[in-house]
N, C-alpha and C positions, 0 to 999 in steps of 0.2 A: 480153067485156070483164071484166077482173079487178077484184075488189073490193079497196078499200083501207080499212083500219081503223086508227085511231091512238088509243091510250089515254094520257092524261097523268095523272101522279100526282105529288103534291108530298110530300117528306119533311119531317121537323122541322128539319133543318139547312138548308133552302132549296134542296135539290137537286131538279131537275126530271127526272122519270123518264119517258121517252117510249118506248112499246112500240108498234110498228106491225107489221101483218101484211098480206101480199098474198097472197090466196087460200090462206091457211094453208100456204104453202110457205116464205116468207121471214119470219124473225123478227129484229127488230133492237132493241137497247136502247142508249140514249144517256144518259150521265150527265154533268152539269156539276159540275166540281170546285169545291167551295165556297170554297176558299182562293185561287182564281184572281184574284179582284178584289183581294184583299189583296196578293198577291205582285206583281201587274202594275201596280196604281195607287196603292195607299195607302202601302206602304213606300217606294217611290222618292220620292213627294211629301214624306213626313216627312223623308227624308235631305236632300233639296235645301232644304227650309224650314230645317232646322237649320243647314245651311251658310250660308244667308242671314243667320241670326242671329249667326254668327261674324264677319260683316263689322263689326258694331258693337264688337267687341273689339279691332280693329286701330286703330292711331293714324290721326288724321285726314290727316296729311300723307304717309302711307305710299303708295308706288306699288302695293304688294301688295294694297291694298284695291281698287283699280280692276281689277287682274288677277283677283282672286277674283270680283268682281261680273261680269266678262265671262265667266269660265268657268261660273259658275252660270247666267247668261242662255243660254249655248250648251247647257248640260245640259237646261234647260227646253225649249229649242227641239227638241233631239233626242228628248226624252221625248214631246213632242206628235207628232212624226213617227212614233215607234214606236207610240204609242196609235192613231194614225190607220190603221196597218197592221194592228193586232190586232183592232180593233173591225170587225165586219161591216157592209157598207153596207146601207141601208134604203131602201125606196121611199117610205116615209112621211116627208115633209119638213114640219116645223112651219111654221106661217104666217109667222114671222119670217125663215125661210130662203128663202121665195119672194120676199120683197121685195128681197133683194140680187142 
């Protein structure tokens, strides 16, 4: 039976460095990109939130206001679908998730 060893180390920038060796034959190094969360989650949410604030600048009786709100709602929906595809699934389900 082959031995499996895994070493985890954390850098100052929040990177997780995983080194694993199987019988000293296979060596693998995996790095997580620190700006992944910013590019994937934070920047799109800031952009969509700023578009939501633009709705208040439009006149009340304008039909463009409703159109913009519908487009922002569609953007949020597509963003949630994209995030669901990017985030890996987990077997650990919180207690509130077991109730539904």
